[in-house]
N, C-alpha and C positions, 0 to 999 in steps of 0.2 A: 501686451505681448512681450515676452522676454526676448531681448536681442543682445547678441554678442558683438555686433559691429555698431559703431557710432553713426550718427546721421551724416557726417561728412563723407565717410566711406561709402555709405549707401548712395549718396548723390553722385559721387564719382562713378560708381558702378552703373548707375542708371544712364548717365551721360555717355559712358563708354559703350553701353549696349545700343543706345540710340545711334551713335556714330557707326557702329558695326553694321547694324541693320539698314543703315542708309545707303549702303553700297558705294561708299566713297564719294568722290566729287565728279566722277565721269558722267557725261551725258548719256542719254539713251542710245544715241547713234554709236558711241564708243563701245558701250556694253554689247550692242547687237553685233558690231563688227567682231568683237572678241568671240562671241557665241558661235558665229559662223566659221571662224577660222580654226579648222582642225588640221591644217597642213602639217604643223609640227608633230602632232600625234600620229598622223599617218606615216610621215617620214621616219619616225622612230619606232614603228611597229607596235604601237599601243593596242591596236585592234587585231593583231596577228597572234598566232600560236607558234612559238619557236621552241626548239628543243633546249633542254637545260645545258647541254654541252655547247650549243651555239651561243647561248646567252653568256655562259661563263667565259668563253674566249673573248667576247667583246667586253665583258665587264672587267676582266683583268686589265685591259688597256685603260679603263676609266679609273680603277684603283680604289674607289671608295663609294659609299652611298650614305646620304644624309636623310634622316627621318624625323619628322615632327609627329609626335604621338600624344594622345590624351593621357596615357598611362606610362608606367615605368617598366613594363615587362620586356621592352625591346633591349634592355640591358642583358637579359637572359638570351634573347634571340641573337644578339651580337656575338655571344660566346660560341653558340652552336654554328652560326653561319660562317664565322671566320675560320672555324675548324674545318668545316665542310668545303669552303671555298677560299683557300689560302691566296693571299695577294689582294684581297678586297677588304677594306676596313669599313666598319659600320659606325656612324656617328649618330646616336639617338638623342633627341631632345624632348623632354617631357614638357607639355604645354596644355593648359586647360582648353576646353572647347571654345569658349568665348575669346580667349586670347589668341587661339589659332586662327579664327576667322579674321580678327583684326589684323594680326601680323601678316598673314598670307595676302590679304587684300592690300594692305599698305605696301608690302614688298613688290607685289605684282604691278601695282600702279606706278611704282617708281622704277620699274625695269630691273628689279633685283630678284634673282632666282636662286635662293640658297638651298631650298628643300628639293629632294628627289622623290621621297615617299611621304604621303600623308595618311595617318591612321586616325580616323575620327568617326563620329556619327555622321550620317549623310547630311551634306550641306548643299541643297539644290542650287543656291545662288552662286556658290563657288564653281560648281560644275557647269551651270548654264553660262556663267561669265568667262569660262575658259581658264580658270585658275588651276584646275586639276582635272584628271581624266580617269574614269574607271578602267581597270585592267582585268579582263575576264577571259583568259584563254580557253579554247574549246575543251582541252583535256580536263581542266578543272570544272568547267561548266557541266560536263556530262556526269560528274560525280555528285552534284547537288540534288537535293530532293526535287522532285519534278516541279513543284509549285514555285521554286526559286530559279529554275533554269532559264526562264525568259527574261529575268531581270537584266537591266543594263549594268548593274553593279553586283560584284561578287560579295555576298555577305560573309564577312570573316567569322563573326559570331553574334549571338543575340543575348541580351540580358533584359531584365525588368527591374523596377525599383519597388519591391514588395515591402510590407511592414516587417521589420526585424524584431524578434522578441527573445527574451531570456529563457532558456530551457531549464535552468535550475529552478525557476519559480513556476513556469507554465508548461504543463505537459502537452498542451495543444494551443493553437493560436488564440490569444485572448480577445481578438476582435475578428469578426467575420463579415462585417458590413461597413462601408465607408461612413455611414451615419453614426456608428458606434463612437467615432472620434469626436463627435459633438457632445457626448454625454459627460456629466460631471466627473465620473471616475477617471477620465483621461485629461482632465484640466491640468495644464502645465506639464504633461507627461509624454507628449509626442514630440520627438526630435526630428528636425529636417533642416535642409539648407534653404536659404532665402530664394524663393521663386522669382523675385525681381532680378536678381543678379546671376542665378544659375538656370541655364536654358532647359536642362533636363526637368527641373521642377516646374518651370512655367509651362512646358509642354504638357506635363501631367495635369495641372489645374485647368489649362485651356481645353484639354480633351474632356475633362469633367464638364466644363461649361458647354462644349459642343454636344455632348451626349446627355443633355438634361433629361431626356425621356427615360433613359436607363437609370439615372439617379432618382427620378420620381418613382419608378417601379421598386427600386431598392428601399426607398423610404416606406412605401406602402407595405412591402414585405416585412419590414422590421416593426412598424408601429400599427399596422392594420388599418390605416386610414390615409386619405389623400393629404398631401402637404399643403399648408397655408403659406403663401408667399408674401414676403415683404420686399423682395428684390425682383428684377425683371424676368428671371427664369430660375429653375431649380438648381442649376449649376452654381449660379451666383449666390443663391440662398445657402447652399452648402458651404461655399467659400466664406461667407460672412459668419456663419455659425461656427465653422472650424476656427477662424481667427479669434472669435469671442471666447473660445475654449483655451486660448493662451498657449499655442504651440511654441516650442523653444527652437530658436534658429541657431544652428551650429555651423561653423565655417567649413567643415570637411566631412566627407562620408566616413573616413577612418575614425574621426572623433566620435561620430554617432555610434559606430560599431563598438568601440571601446566602452562608451558610456552604457549602452544597452547590455553588453556582454560582461560587464564587471562582475566578478564572483562575489558571493556573500550578501547580495542585496535581498531585502525583504519585499520591496515594492518598486521594482525597476521600471524605468521608462521603456517605451517602445520607440521605434524610429524608422524613417524611410531611408533606404540606402540601396545601392546597386546590388543585385543578386550575386554579382561576381565576388563581392566581399565575403560571401559565405565560405570562401576558401579558408577563412580564419578559423573555421571549426576544426579543420585538420592541421593547418599550419601553426596556429597559435593556441589551440585548445579552448577557444572561447565557447561558452555555452549559449549559442545563438541558433536561430533558425528563421526562415522566411515563411510568411503566410501567403500561399499561392492560390487561395480560394476566397478572396475577398469579393463581396457583392457590390456593384454589379460586375466589375472587372478588377483584376489585380492591380494594374498600373498601365503604363505605356511601354510598349515593346521598343527596346533601344538596340538597333543594329549597329555594328561597327564595320567599317569598310576600309580597305587599303587602296589608295589612289596613287597614280603617278602625277607628280606636280608638273605644271606647265613649264616648258623650257628647262626641264631638269638637266643638270650638267652631266649626270651619270644615269641615263635612261635604261641602259641594259642592266646595270647593277640594281637599279630600282625594280625592274621586272623580276630579276632573279631573287631578290630579297622578298618580294611579295609572294612569289611561288613558295619559297622556303617557309615563311611565316604562316602560310596557308596550309602547310603540311604536304605540299606537292599534290600531284594528281591522285595518288593512292591514300592521301591523308596520314601518311606514316612519317613524314619528315619531322625531325625534332623541333623545328621552328614553331610548330603549332602547340607543343607541349605546355609552354607557360600560360597559354590562354584556355586550353581545354580542361577546365577544372569544374568542380561542383558549383552550381549557380550560373553556369554558362552553357549555351546551346550552340553547337556547330551544325548547321543544317545540311549535312552531307552524309551520303550513304556509307562511306568507308570509315567514318570517324565515330568512335565509341562515345555514346552519350553517358556522361558521368552522373546523371540525375535520375531519380525515380520517375519523374514526369518527362514526357516527350515535349518538344516544342509545340506540338499540336494540342496538347492538353492545357496549355496556358491561355486563359481568356484575358487578353490585354487589348487596349486600344492602340491603333496605329496613328501616328501623328499626321494630321492633315496640314501640310505646310501652308497652303493658301489660306486656310481658316486661321491658322496660328498667326501668320503675318498680319492679317487684317484685324485680329482681335487682341494682340499683345498690348498695344497702347492702352486700350480700355481696361484690360485686366490689371496692368501695372498701376494705373491710377486708382482703380478700385481697391487693390491690395494696400497701397500706401495710405489711402484715405481711412482705412479701418485700423491702422496702427495707432496705439495709444501714445 
């Protein structure tokens, strides 16, 4: 396997992930006490629906709002929010998903509460541990598609990690089945981030393992016969054959997009990256597209959620910012504009879908957190054991 990171970096990342998923040093009694303590959230109206005017008056007294986010789009939200709500400054900090979990856990256990808003993929351990709280006011809730209205968390938007391909060379997706990626023609030509150190990719492969029956059906559909196993199940069989076909590990999704979309290539690679990066078709003119009809499923559905951090110093500004970044109750506030782009799905009635496909059209796996937690160590060891 071709690798861009050395062994030392890989080991550090593995150890860091083990520390993160270990839930720190607190005992079960401490965690349970946190889980049951919602007094702060109740006192600060996290479960209430307040008017924008009411929140703004309170937020002006707080003066600012600090956000930890997985991406950089809150720089744009900052501009529109500060224009709409003078007197409140936005301090956005970009932080990866794994780093956010580690940082928020460490700060919370130390009694340090720097963040007001958290923007990330759902992290049940942080919610259950009382590190952050979903904020889902009733007027926003009523605008969501019916199947999302009973959620505890307001889904800000949804993405998947499809196969990205170069449209200068391919008029249509060059692969239509996961097993295509094990064929010789794609040897050394599939780009992705390391699933041992990137949670999104480990969620994808563990979902493949969990859904081995679907992978077996996809194999039979492609080859016309039952698969012969050399591993414990079809999912692990796929992972082994995929690794043997020498995928290339790249450090960032942006680098993957640029490598796939470079113009003038005769035999370009393909790669996995977030569908949100398809915005580069319009923004950067890259000749790329995503394959959304891969058998048996495209990928894992990745929701993003806005949370209020526990003990936030500026809780009213936090709620006001979440409403703004969500587009407000009618979906028209400018705070949603940086997110609602091609490759992103906002599951709300009032928000225009920028894609030809609706979110209901996308066949994707949903992460089973309990299965993931139980199986990540085995997957990690399996993956590392197959690296040359």
